[in-house]
ZAMARGU-4260 file (C-alpha; in steps of 0.2 Angstrom, whole numbers, plus 5000, padded with zeros to 4 digits):
<rodrens>
0) 5232/4911/4859 | 5244/4896/4856 | 5235/4879/4856 | 5237/4862/4850 | 5223/4859/4838
5) 5215/4844/4829 | 5224/4832/4842 | 5208/4824/4849 | 5202/4823/4867 | 5213/4818/4876
10) 5226/4826/4865 | 5237/4813/4856 | 5255/4820/4854 | 5257/4812/4837 | 5242/4821/4830
15) 5237/4839/4827 | 5248/4854/4827 | 5253/4869/4838 | 5244/4884/4831 | 5240/4902/4835
20) 5221/4902/4836 | 5209/4917/4835 | 5191/4916/4837 | 5180/4931/4835 | 5167/4940/4825
25) 5177/4950/4812 | 5177/4946/4794 | 5191/4937/4785 | 5198/4941/4768 | 5201/4928/4755
30) 5194/4910/4754 | 5188/4901/4769 | 5181/4884/4774 | 5164/4882/4784 | 5165/4881/4803
35) 5150/4873/4811 | 5150/4866/4828 | 5138/4861/4842 | 5145/4866/4859 | 5140/4857/4875
40) 5142/4870/4889 | 5129/4875/4902 | 5117/4876/4887 | 5120/4869/4870 | 5125/4881/4856
45) 5125/4880/4837 | 5140/4890/4830 | 5140/4894/4812 | 5154/4903/4803 | 5170/4900/4794
50) 5189/4898/4796 | 5205/4901/4787 | 5223/4896/4790 | 5240/4900/4783 | 5248/4885/4791
55) 5254/4895/4806 | 5238/4901/4813 | 5219/4898/4812 | 5207/4912/4812 | 5189/4908/4815
60) 5174/4920/4813 | 5158/4916/4821 | 5144/4924/4811 | 5129/4917/4820 | 5125/4908/4837
65) 5109/4899/4842 | 5107/4894/4861 | 5096/4881/4868 | 5095/4891/4885 | 5076/4890/4888
70) 5072/4886/4870 | 5082/4887/4854 | 5085/4905/4849 | 5097/4917/4841 | 5109/4926/4853
75) 5125/4937/4852 | 5142/4928/4851 | 5151/4932/4868 | 5166/4921/4865 | 5171/4904/4871
80) 5184/4892/4874 | 5194/4891/4858 | 5202/4874/4863 | 5185/4866/4864 | 5181/4871/4846
85) 5196/4864/4838 | 5200/4848/4846 | 5191/4837/4833 | 5193/4829/4822 | 5209/4822/4827
90) 5220/4822/4812 | 5239/4820/4807 | 5246/4837/4802 | 5261/4837/4791 | 5275/4850/4794
95) 5277/4855/4776 | 5270/4865/4762 | 5254/4855/4762 | 5250/4859/4781 | 5238/4873/4777
100) 5228/4862/4765 | 5227/4848/4777 | 5221/4859/4791 | 5208/4867/4780 | 5202/4849/4775
105) 5201/4844/4794 | 5191/4859/4799 | 5179/4856/4784 | 5178/4838/4790 | 5174/4843/4807
110) 5160/4854/4801 | 5153/4839/4790 | 5154/4828/4806 | 5143/4841/4815 | 5129/4838/4803
115) 5126/4822/4813 | 5124/4832/4829 | 5112/4844/4820 | 5102/4829/4814 | 5101/4823/4832
120) 5093/4840/4836 | 5080/4838/4823 | 5076/4821/4830 | 5073/4829/4847 | 5061/4841/4840
125) 5052/4827/4832 | 5051/4819/4849 | 5044/4835/4856 | 5030/4836/4843 | 5026/4817/4845
130) 5024/4820/4864 | 5014/4835/4861 | 5002/4826/4849 | 5000/4812/4862 | 4997/4824/4876
135) 5012/4817/4886 | 5018/4835/4889 | 5011/4852/4890 | 5024/4862/4880 | 5016/4877/4872
140) 5013/4874/4853 | 5019/4891/4849 | 5036/4888/4857 | 5039/4872/4848 | 5035/4881/4831
145) 5047/4895/4836 | 5061/4882/4839 | 5058/4873/4823 | 5059/4890/4813 | 5075/4894/4823
150) 5083/4878/4819 | 5078/4879/4801 | 5087/4896/4800 | 5103/4889/4809 | 5104/4874/4797
155) 5101/4886/4782 | 5115/4897/4787 | 5127/4882/4789 | 5122/4876/4772 | 5126/4893/4765
160) 5143/4893/4772 | 5146/4876/4763 | 5140/4883/4747 | 5151/4899/4748 | 5166/4887/4750
165) 5161/4877/4735 | 5161/4893/4725 | 5178/4899/4731 | 5189/4883/4735 | 5196/4871/4723
170) 5204/4859/4735 | 5196/4841/4732 | 5196/4836/4750 | 5187/4852/4756 | 5175/4852/4741
175) 5170/4834/4745 | 5165/4838/4763 | 5156/4854/4758 | 5146/4845/4744 | 5141/4832/4757
180) 5136/4846/4769 | 5126/4854/4756 | 5116/4838/4752 | 5114/4833/4770 | 5109/4850/4777
185) 5097/4852/4762 | 5088/4836/4768 | 5087/4841/4786 | 5080/4858/4781 | 5067/4850/4770
190) 5062/4838/4785 | 5061/4853/4797 | 5050/4863/4786 | 5039/4847/4783 | 5038/4845/4802
195) 5034/4864/4804 | 5020/4862/4791 | 5013/4847/4801 | 5013/4857/4817 | 5005/4871/4809
200) 4991/4860/4803 | 4990/4853/4821 | 4989/4871/4828 | 4974/4874/4817 | 4965/4858/4822
205) 4970/4862/4841 | 4962/4880/4839 | 4946/4872/4833 | 4947/4859/4847 | 4950/4873/4860
210) 4934/4882/4853 | 4924/4867/4855 | 4931/4864/4872 | 4926/4882/4877 | 4908/4879/4870
215) 4907/4864/4881 | 4913/4873/4896 | 4901/4887/4893 | 4887/4874/4893 | 4894/4867/4909
220) 4893/4884/4917 | 4876/4887/4910 | 4870/4870/4918 | 4879/4874/4934 | 4870/4891/4936
225) 4853/4886/4928 | 4850/4869/4936 | 4851/4875/4954 | 4839/4889/4950 | 4827/4878/4941
230) 4827/4865/4955 | 4825/4878/4969 | 4811/4886/4959 | 4802/4869/4959 | 4805/4866/4977
235) 4800/4883/4983 | 4815/4889/4992 | 4806/4897/5006 | 4801/4880/5013 | 4819/4876/5016
240) 4826/4893/5021 | 4836/4896/5032 | 4845/4879/5031 | 4846/4866/5045 | 4857/4851/5041
245) 4841/4841/5039 | 4834/4853/5026 | 4851/4856/5018 | 4854/4838/5011 | 4836/4836/5005
250) 4837/4853/4996 | 4854/4851/4989 | 4855/4833/4986 | 4845/4833/4969 | 4855/4849/4964
255) 4872/4840/4967 | 4865/4824/4957 | 4860/4835/4942 | 4877/4844/4942 | 4887/4828/4943
260) 4876/4821/4928 | 4878/4836/4918 | 4897/4836/4921 | 4899/4818/4917 | 4890/4820/4900
265) 4901/4836/4896 | 4917/4827/4901 | 4913/4812/4890 | 4909/4823/4875 | 4923/4835/4877
270) 4936/4834/4863 | 4953/4826/4866 | 4957/4813/4880 | 4948/4816/4897 | 4961/4816/4911
275) 4961/4814/4929 | 4964/4833/4930 | 4948/4837/4921 | 4938/4826/4932 | 4946/4833/4948
280) 4942/4851/4941 | 4924/4847/4937 | 4922/4839/4955 | 4930/4855/4962 | 4919/4867/4953
285) 4903/4856/4959 | 4910/4856/4977 | 4913/4875/4976 | 4895/4878/4969 | 4887/4867/4982
290) 4897/4875/4996 | 4891/4893/4991 | 4873/4887/4990 | 4875/4878/5007 | 4883/4894/5015
295) 4869/4905/5007 | 4856/4894/5014 | 4862/4894/5032 | 4864/4913/5031 | 4847/4916/5023
300) 4834/4926/5034 | 4818/4918/5039 | 4803/4922/5029 | 4789/4933/5036
</rodrens>
């Protein structure tokens, strides 16, 4: 298709050039420059590939795509709006023998500029991890780790494209942008891997905390089942059964008090921050157990 590329948005008639544009997944022969973009469609996508121009047309090959739909993951390239991919950076394009070199430099510059957007994605992941550590959100830890791995792969593929160009292209302008991409993406990959290592350590600690929480819940369940049985055995249940409302509160009052005391001790000793949800859950379990005992007491047959 024929498009005016590298003219900005809105397009400046004094910038860019009218070119034939092809965007696909087939390989290109000869040297090429890295093509890395973050699209802002329904879901953001990271596109990693390379581009080549002869001054009359631009061919772009998309080698890998990562989508944010649901969570960051690799997906198959299904095509997109080519005009959106080549609007920036706005650049003055000469109409002479240097045209192809200037376009290659501009495309490489656009890929280098995209590194700042990739850095922003890494900041977002750091915010997710911080919220997870502070228990401000309930994102599954495994999902966060998977996204960190996917972004690390995407950044590494983008860095590989820059390194491939450095081995093949001699143009100073293109090399300068590719060298900057190599360095900056290397730093981003290191930080992502450090973040992943930190999250992995947190995951191990969280598993230990979960085991301790399970042990505490098991103790709560044992107390919930054992205390009523112990108290009823001390009372002699036959004297209270079947329940009347007068007998019910005298029989179940001490049981309810013992259960509330046990639940309070367990909630205070439970690892992590005790939330209102935990307290409401404990009260719900106590109320449920007391309700079962109350109904059973009213339905119990008379002795003798």
